[in-house]
C-alpha positions in Angstrom: -0.1 -0.5 0.1 1.6 3.6 -0.8 2.1 5.7 1.7 0.0 8.5 1.9 1.5 11.8 0.5 -1.2 14.4 1.4 -4.0 15.3 2.7 -7.2 17.0 0.9 -8.0 20.1 2.0 -9.5 23.7 1.1 -11.8 22.3 -1.5 -15.4 23.6 -1.8 -18.3 20.9 -1.0 -20.3 20.6 -3.8 -23.4 22.5 -4.2 -26.0 19.6 -4.1 -29.0 18.8 -1.9 -30.6 22.2 -1.8 -33.5 23.7 -2.9 -32.8 25.6 -6.2 -35.9 28.0 -6.0 -35.8 29.2 -2.3 -32.4 29.9 -2.4 -32.9 32.0 -5.6 -33.9 35.2 -4.2 -34.4 37.3 -7.3 -36.6 34.4 -8.9 -38.6 33.6 -5.6 -39.2 37.3 -5.3 -40.5 37.7 -9.1 -43.0 34.6 -8.6 -44.4 36.0 -5.6 -44.5 39.7 -6.9 -46.4 38.5 -10.2 -48.3 35.7 -8.7 -49.6 38.1 -5.3 -52.6 39.7 -7.7 -53.9 36.0 -8.0 -54.3 35.9 -4.2 -53.0 33.9 -1.7 -54.2 30.6 -2.4 -52.7 30.7 -5.9 -49.2 32.1 -4.7 -49.2 29.6 -1.7 -50.1 26.6 -3.9 -47.3 27.8 -6.7 -44.4 28.2 -3.7 -45.0 25.0 -2.8 -44.8 23.3 -6.3 -41.8 25.2 -7.2 -40.1 24.6 -3.7 -40.7 20.8 -4.7 -39.3 21.2 -8.1 -36.4 23.1 -6.5 -35.4 20.6 -4.0 -35.5 18.0 -7.2 -33.2 20.4 -9.1 -30.9 20.7 -6.5 -30.8 16.8 -5.6 -27.7 14.8 -6.4 -29.8 12.5 -8.5 -30.5 15.2 -10.6 -27.0 15.9 -10.9 -26.2 12.6 -12.0 -28.8 12.1 -14.4 -27.9 15.2 -15.9 -24.5 14.0 -16.6 -25.5 10.9 -17.8 -27.9 12.3 -20.3 -24.9 14.3 -22.0 -22.2 11.6 -21.7 -24.8 9.3 -23.1 -26.3 11.0 -26.1 -29.1 10.0 -28.3 -28.6 6.9 -30.8 -30.8 7.2 -34.5 -32.2 3.9 -35.4 -33.3 4.3 -39.1 -33.9 0.4 -39.5 -35.1 -2.4 -37.5 -33.6 -5.4 -37.4 -35.7 -6.7 -40.3 -34.4 -3.8 -42.2 -38.2 -2.0 -42.0 -37.6 1.7 -41.7 -38.6 2.8 -38.1 -36.5 6.2 -37.9 -36.6 6.0 -33.9 -34.0 8.1 -31.4 -32.9 6.1 -28.3 -32.4 8.1 -25.2 -30.4 7.1 -22.3 -33.0 6.4 -19.5 -31.7 9.5 -17.6 -32.9 11.4 -20.5 -36.4 9.9 -19.7 -36.2 10.6 -15.9 -35.5 14.3 -16.3 -38.4 14.8 -19.1 -40.8 12.5 -17.1 -40.3 14.4 -13.9 -40.5 18.0 -15.8 -43.7 17.1 -17.7 -45.3 15.7 -14.3 -44.3 19.1 -12.6 -46.2 21.1 -15.6 -43.7 22.4 -17.5 -46.1 22.0 -20.6 -48.9 23.4 -18.9 -49.0 26.8 -18.8 -52.2 28.1 -20.9 -55.0 27.0 -18.2 -54.2 27.5 -14.9 -54.2 30.9 -12.7 -50.6 32.5 -13.3 -49.7 29.3 -15.5 -47.0 31.2 -17.2 -45.1 32.5 -14.4 -45.3 29.1 -12.6 -44.5 27.2 -15.7 -41.3 29.9 -16.7 -39.8 29.5 -13.0 -40.3 25.6 -13.2 -38.4 25.6 -16.4 -35.7 28.3 -15.0 -35.1 25.3 -12.3 -35.1 22.4 -14.6 -32.7 24.0 -17.2 -30.5 24.6 -14.1 -30.1 20.5 -13.9 -29.7 20.0 -17.4 -30.5 22.3 -20.4 -31.0 19.6 -23.1 -34.6 18.3 -22.2 -35.7 21.8 -22.5 -35.9 21.6 -25.8 -38.9 19.4 -26.1 -40.5 20.9 -23.2 -40.2 24.5 -24.9 -41.8 23.1 -28.2 -44.5 21.1 -26.7 -45.5 24.6 -24.6 -45.2 26.6 -27.4 -47.1 24.5 -29.8 -50.5 25.4 -28.2 -50.9 28.8 -29.4 -50.3 27.7 -33.4 -52.9 25.1 -33.0 -55.2 27.4 -32.0 -55.6 28.5 -35.6 -57.7 25.4 -36.0 -60.1 24.5 -33.6 -60.4 21.1 -34.5 -57.0 20.3 -34.3 -56.3 22.2 -30.9 -59.5 19.8 -29.3 -57.5 16.7 -30.1 -53.7 18.0 -29.5 -54.0 20.5 -27.0 -55.0 18.5 -24.0 -52.4 16.2 -25.2 -49.8 18.7 -24.9 -50.7 19.9 -21.8 -50.9 17.0 -19.9 -48.8 15.8 -17.0 -48.1 12.4 -18.1 -44.7 11.7 -20.1 -45.1 8.7 -22.3 -42.3 7.7 -24.5 -42.3 5.6 -27.3 -44.4 6.4 -30.7 -48.0 5.2 -31.0 -51.3 6.8 -32.1 -52.0 9.8 -30.2 -55.3 8.3 -29.2 -53.8 5.6 -27.4 -51.5 7.9 -25.2 -52.3 10.0 -22.2 -49.6 12.6 -23.4 -47.3 13.7 -26.0 -44.5 15.9 -27.3 -44.0 18.2 -30.4 -41.1 19.1 -32.4 -40.5 21.9 -34.9 -39.3 21.7 -38.5 -38.7 25.4 -40.2 -35.4 25.9 -41.8 -34.0 24.3 -44.8 -30.2 24.4 -46.0 -30.7 27.2 -48.7 -32.3 29.6 -46.5 -31.7 28.9 -42.8 -33.4 31.7 -41.0 -34.8 33.2 -44.3 -37.9 30.4 -44.4 -39.7 32.5 -47.2 -37.0 30.5 -49.2 -38.1 27.3 -48.1 -38.6 25.0 -51.4 -40.7 22.1 -49.2 -43.7 21.5 -51.1 -47.3 20.7 -50.2 -49.6 19.2 -52.5 -53.2 19.3 -51.2 -55.6 15.8 -51.0 -59.2 15.2 -51.4 -59.1 15.0 -47.8 -60.1 18.7 -46.5 -57.2 20.2 -44.8 -55.0 17.3 -45.7 -51.7 17.1 -47.8 -48.7 15.3 -48.7 -45.1 16.6 -48.1 -42.0 16.6 -50.5 -39.1 18.1 -49.1 -36.5 18.2 -46.2 -35.5 20.2 -42.8 -32.2 21.0 -42.3 -32.6 21.6 -38.5 -35.6 19.5 -36.9 -35.9 20.4 -33.0 -37.1 17.1 -31.1 -37.7 14.8 -34.0 -38.4 12.1 -31.8 -41.9 13.6 -30.8 -45.1 12.6 -31.6 -45.6 15.4 -34.1 -44.3 18.4 -35.5 -45.0 21.8 -36.6 -43.2 22.4 -40.2 -43.5 25.3 -42.9 -43.9 24.1 -46.7 -44.9 25.7 -49.9 -48.6 25.0 -50.4 -50.8 26.0 -53.6 -51.3 29.5 -51.8 -48.2 30.1 -50.6 -46.3 29.5 -47.4 -48.3 27.5 -44.8 -48.2 25.7 -41.6 -48.6 22.1 -40.9 -49.0 19.3 -38.5 -47.1 16.3 -39.3 -47.3 13.1 -36.7 -45.1 10.8 -36.4 -47.8 8.0 -36.2 -51.1 8.0 -38.2 -54.3 7.2 -36.7 -54.5 3.5 -38.2 -51.1 3.2 -36.4 -48.9 2.9 -39.4 -45.5 5.3 -39.7 -45.8 8.5 -41.5 -42.8 9.1 -44.0 -40.4 10.9 -41.9 -37.0 10.0 -42.5 -34.3 11.1 -40.1 -31.0 11.5 -42.1 -28.7 11.7 -39.2 -28.5 13.8 -36.0 -26.4 17.0 -35.7 -22.9 16.5 -33.9 -23.4 19.8 -31.9 -21.2 21.8 -29.5 -23.3 21.5 -27.0 -26.8 20.3 -25.7 -25.8 17.1 -26.3 -28.5 15.2 -24.5 -31.1 16.3 -27.0 -31.6 15.5 -30.4 -31.7 17.7 -33.3 -31.6 16.2 -37.2 -32.2 16.7 -40.6 -35.3 15.1 -41.9 -36.7 14.2 -45.4 -40.3 14.1 -46.5 -40.9 11.7 -49.5 -44.0 12.6 -51.4 -46.1 10.3 -49.1 -45.6 12.1 -46.1 -49.1 13.0 -44.7 -49.7 16.4 -43.2 -52.7 18.3 -41.7 -52.6 21.9 -42.6 -52.9 24.5 -39.6 -54.4 28.0 -40.2 -55.0 29.3 -43.8 -52.9 28.5 -47.2 -50.3 31.3 -47.1 -50.4 32.4 -43.7 -47.7 29.9 -42.5 -45.5 32.3 -40.5 -48.5 34.4 -39.2 -49.6 30.8 -37.8 -46.4 29.7 -36.4 -45.2 33.0 -34.9 -47.2 32.4 -31.8 -45.1 29.5 -31.2 -41.8 31.1 -32.2 -42.8 33.9 -29.7 -43.3 31.4 -27.0 -39.9 29.7 -27.5 -37.9 32.7 -27.7 -39.1 33.5 -24.5 -37.3 30.2 -23.4 -34.3 31.1 -25.0 -34.3 34.2 -22.6 -35.7 32.2 -19.6 -32.8 29.5 -20.4 -29.8 31.7 -21.1 -31.1 33.4 -17.5 -31.4 30.1 -16.0 -27.5 29.0 -17.2 -26.3 32.5 -16.0 -27.8 31.9 -12.5 -26.5 28.2 -11.9 -22.5 29.5 -13.0 -23.2 32.4 -11.0 -24.3 30.2 -8.0 -21.2 28.0 -8.5 -18.8 30.6 -8.5 -20.1 32.2 -5.3 -20.3 28.9 -3.7 -16.6 28.3 -4.8 -15.4 31.3 -3.6 -17.3 31.4 -0.2 -15.1 28.1 0.8 -12.1 28.5 -0.9 -9.2 30.3 0.9 -6.0 31.6 -0.9 -3.2 34.5 -0.4 -4.3 34.9 3.0 -8.1 34.4 3.2 -11.4 33.6 2.0 -11.5 34.3 -1.9 -15.3 35.8 -1.5 -13.6 38.3 0.9 -11.2 39.2 -1.6 -11.9 43.0 -3.0 -11.2 42.1 -6.4 -13.0 38.8 -6.3 -15.8 40.5 -4.7 -16.2 42.7 -7.7 -15.7 39.9 -10.2 -19.0 38.0 -8.4 -20.9 41.3 -7.7 -20.9 41.9 -11.6 -21.8 38.6 -12.5 -24.6 38.7 -10.0 -26.1 41.8 -11.6 -26.2 40.2 -14.9 -27.7 37.4 -13.8 -30.3 38.8 -11.6 -31.2 41.3 -14.5 -31.9 38.4 -17.0 -34.2 36.7 -14.4 -36.2 39.7 -13.5 -36.9 40.7 -17.5 -38.0 37.0 -18.2 -40.3 36.4 -15.5 -41.7 40.0 -16.0 -42.0 38.6 -19.8 -43.9 35.8 -18.3 -46.3 37.5 -16.4 -47.2 39.4 -19.2 -48.4 36.3 -21.0 -50.6 35.6 -17.9 -52.1 38.9 -18.1 -52.9 38.8 -22.0 -54.3 42.1 -22.5 -53.7 44.3 -25.6 -51.5 46.5 -23.7 -49.5 43.2 -22.6 -49.8 41.7 -25.8 -48.2 45.1 -27.5 -45.1 44.9 -24.9 -44.3 41.5 -25.5 -44.4 42.1 -29.5 -41.4 44.4 -29.0 -39.6 42.9 -25.5 -39.4 39.4 -26.5 -37.2 40.1 -29.4 -35.4 43.0 -27.2 -34.7 40.4 -24.4 -34.0 37.7 -26.6 -31.3 39.4 -28.3 -29.6 40.8 -25.3 -30.1 38.2 -22.6 -29.0 35.3 -24.9 -25.9 37.5 -25.8 -24.9 38.1 -22.5 -25.1 34.4 -21.2 -21.6 33.1 -22.6 -19.4 35.9 -21.1 -21.2 35.4 -18.1 -20.7 31.8 -17.8 -16.9 32.1 -18.8 -16.3 34.7 -16.0 -18.0 32.4 -13.7 -16.0 29.2 -14.7 -12.6 31.4 -14.3 -13.7 32.1 -10.6 -13.2 28.3 -10.4 -10.0 28.6 -11.8 -8.5 25.1 -13.1 -11.2 23.1 -11.1 -14.0 25.3 -13.5 -12.1 23.8 -16.8 -12.5 20.0 -15.6 -15.7 18.3 -16.8 -16.7 17.0 -13.0 -17.3 20.4 -11.8 -20.2 21.0 -14.8 -19.0 24.4 -15.9 -17.6 23.2 -19.3 -21.1 21.9 -19.9 -22.6 25.0 -19.1 -20.1 26.8 -21.3 -20.8 24.9 -24.1 -24.8 25.4 -23.8 -24.4 29.3 -23.5 -24.1 29.9 -27.1 -27.0 28.1 -28.1 -30.0 30.3 -27.0 -28.5 33.2 -29.1 -28.6 31.2 -32.4 -32.2 29.4 -31.5 -35.4 30.8 -32.8 -33.4 33.3 -34.7 -29.8 34.7 -34.1 -28.8 38.1 -33.0 -29.5 39.8 -36.3 -32.9 38.2 -36.8 -34.0 39.7 -33.2 -32.6 43.0 -33.9 -34.2 43.4 -37.4 -37.6 42.0 -35.8 -37.4 44.7 -33.3 -37.0 47.3 -36.0 -40.1 45.7 -37.9 -42.1 46.3 -34.4 -41.2 49.5 -34.4 -42.1 50.7 -38.1 -45.2 48.6 -38.2 -46.9 48.4 -34.9 -47.1 51.6 -33.0 -48.4 50.3 -30.2 -45.7 48.1 -29.2 -43.2 51.1 -28.8 -46.0 52.8 -26.7 -46.5 49.4 -24.6 -42.3 49.5 -24.1 -42.1 53.1 -23.1 -45.0 52.6 -20.6 -43.2 50.2 -19.0 -39.8 51.9 -18.4 -41.6 55.2 -17.7 -43.0 53.6 -14.7 -39.5 54.0 -12.9 -38.8 57.4 -14.3 -37.9 59.6 -11.7 -36.4 57.0 -9.2 -32.6 57.3 -10.8 -31.0 59.7 -12.7 -28.9 57.6 -14.7 -31.9 55.7 -16.0 -33.3 59.0 -16.7 -30.9 59.9 -18.7 -30.4 56.8 -20.3 -34.2 56.8 -21.2 -33.8 60.4 -22.9 -30.6 58.9 -24.9 -33.1 55.8 -26.0 -35.6 58.4 -27.4 -33.1 60.3 -29.0 -31.8 57.0 -30.9 -35.5 56.1 -31.5 -36.2 59.4 -32.9 -33.3 59.2 -35.4 -34.0 56.6 -38.4 -31.2 57.6 -40.8 -29.3 54.4 -41.2 -31.4 52.7 -38.3 -30.7 49.0 -39.8 -26.7 49.2 -39.6 -27.3 50.5 -35.7 -30.0 47.9 -35.1 -27.8 46.1 -32.6 -26.9 49.3 -30.8 -30.4 50.5 -30.6 -31.9 47.0 -29.3 -28.7 46.7 -26.6 -29.8 50.5 -25.2 -33.5 49.3 -24.9 -32.7 46.3 -23.2 -30.7 47.6 -20.8 -33.2 50.6 -20.1 -35.7 48.0 -19.6 -33.7 45.9 -17.2 -32.7 49.0 -15.6 -36.3 49.9 -15.0 -37.4 46.7 -13.6 -34.5 46.5 -11.3 -35.3 50.1 -9.8 -38.9 48.9 -9.0 -38.1 45.9 -7.8 -34.3 45.2 -7.1 -33.1 46.0 -3.4 -31.4 49.5 -3.7 -27.7 47.9 -3.7 -28.3 45.6 -6.6 -30.5 48.8 -8.6 -27.9 51.6 -7.7 -24.8 48.9 -9.1 -26.6 48.1 -12.3 -28.0 51.8 -13.0 -24.1 52.7 -12.2 -22.3 50.3 -14.6 -24.9 49.6 -17.4 -26.5 52.9 -17.6 -24.2 55.5 -15.7 -21.3 54.5 -18.0 -19.1 53.7 -14.5 -17.7 50.3 -15.7 -15.0 48.8 -18.0 -15.3 46.2 -20.7 -14.7 43.1 -18.6 -16.2 41.9 -15.4 -15.1 43.2 -12.2 -14.8 46.5 -13.0 -17.7 48.0 -11.1 -17.3 51.5 -9.0 -15.7 50.3 -5.9 -17.9 53.0 -3.8 -20.9 50.4 -4.3 -22.3 47.9 -1.9 -21.0 45.1 -3.8 -20.7 42.6 -0.5 -24.7 42.8 -0.2 -25.0 42.3 -4.0 -22.6 39.1 -3.7 -24.7 37.9 -0.7 -27.8 38.3 -2.2 -26.6 35.6 -5.3 -25.3 33.2 -2.7 -27.3 29.8 -2.6 -27.5 28.6 1.1 -27.0 24.8 1.0 
C-alpha cells in the first residue's frame, strides 16, 4: 500500500442537496410579485410546487441524471433488425427520467391555470439548471399550443395531450397516449432563418386540410416527438402543417431522419435532418399562405424560453462561482472576501438578476394577456432574446474562471454550462434576426413602442442615470437614418433601459444602484469585475449566494 502523500483540504463541498428555488432570491421574489394579484392561495400553491421542483433540481440524483444524459447522447436507429424503416431516436434512461419529472411538474402546462406562465417559467428556469437539453422538447410542446389554436378542431384533439402531466415515451397513435410531445421544423439548407426561401412542397389531397409533403428540413427540433409543426409551400403560399409521426391507423408516417446533428453543446437532446418523400401526410394548420403568421405564436413562446434558458444558465454559473469562492481560501483569506473577487462576483450577479427579472416579467405579461401586454411582448421578447442570450456566454465563461482550473474540468459541470451558453442566441433566430424584428415592430406596430415606453416610464424619476438613459434611447429612436446598421446598438440600449427600469422598481437598492451606475451610467469597464468600488458589492454578492 502506497504511503499517504497529502491530505485533501481547502476544497469546497459540492453545491448539491439544496432547494434551487428558495435559494434564488431574485426568482422567488419575482414569482411572489407576479402571482400576488391572483390571491394568497394561488401564490402559496405555486411556492410549494416550485420548492418541490427546486429540491429535485438541486438533488444529487438530478445532477447524476444530467451528467448521464449528456455523456450518453441520443442514438439514431433508422431501421429495425429486419430492415424496416423506423426512424427512432434512443435516449439514455436518465433523459426519460428528467423529461418525465419536468412534464409531471407542469412544464408544458401554462395555458389553462391561474398564473400558469409565471409558474411554468419558474419551473423551466429550475429544470434548465439541472440539465438544459431536455428543455427543447418541453419548450416545443408548450409553444405549439398557440399555433394550433388557428385550427380549433386540431386544438381540441392535441392541446389536452400537449398540456398533459403524463410523459409517455415511444411512438404510438395519439389516441392511445395520455400525453404527447411536439417538435418543430422550419429551416432548410438553402434558406436558414429566411424561411420564405423554403422549397418543401405541400400538395393538397382530396380530404379537407390534408396534404402530402416533399422536401427536407435542415434542423428539426425534437425529432423523436409525436408530431412536429413545419412550414411548406402550398399552392396558396408558405403554410403551416402538423406532421404526426404515427397515423391514426397505427402506421408510421414517412418521416425519414437522415442523421442527428453533432453539436457543440446540448448533447443530450436530439436535433435532426429529416426528409419528406412525397407520401408524408400532413394536416394544414391555419390558412394557406399564412404559415408564418400561424407559427409566430409558437416562435414567440420559444423565444421567451431562450431568454429563460439563458437566464437559468447564468444563474447556475453564478451560484457555482459564489459557492466555490465562499469556501476556497487563497493568499491569506477566503476568496469571496477579497475585494477584486468580490467585484467580479457582484458584476456577474447583476447580470444574472437582471436577466431573471426581465424573463419573469415577460412570462407575467403572457398571464395578463391584455392588448397592452400583447403589444409589450411584441417588442420586449425580441429585445430580451437579443440581449440576454448574448450575455450568457461571457457570464458563464467568467464564472467558470472564478473556479480556476477546477472550473475547466468536466466534473465541475462548468464546461457543460459553457458549451450550452451560445445556443439560445442562435436558436429561434440569431442576433441579427432579433434586432431586425425589433425594427419591424417599431416601424409597423406603434402600439408596441408605446407599451414599451409605458413600461420603462413607470421607473422614471427614481434614478437619474436611468432617466438619462431613457432620454438617450428616445433620441436614438427618433433618428431613423441608417437605422438597420445601428439596430444592434439600439436594441442593446433598449434592453439595458428595460432591465434598469425593472430593477429600480423591484430589486434591493444595492442591486439597482450598481446596475444603473455600471450599465447605464457608464462607470464600468469592458470586462467583469470593473464596478465602481464605492458600491455595496458585498450585499450584492451575498444576495446571489445559494445557501445549502
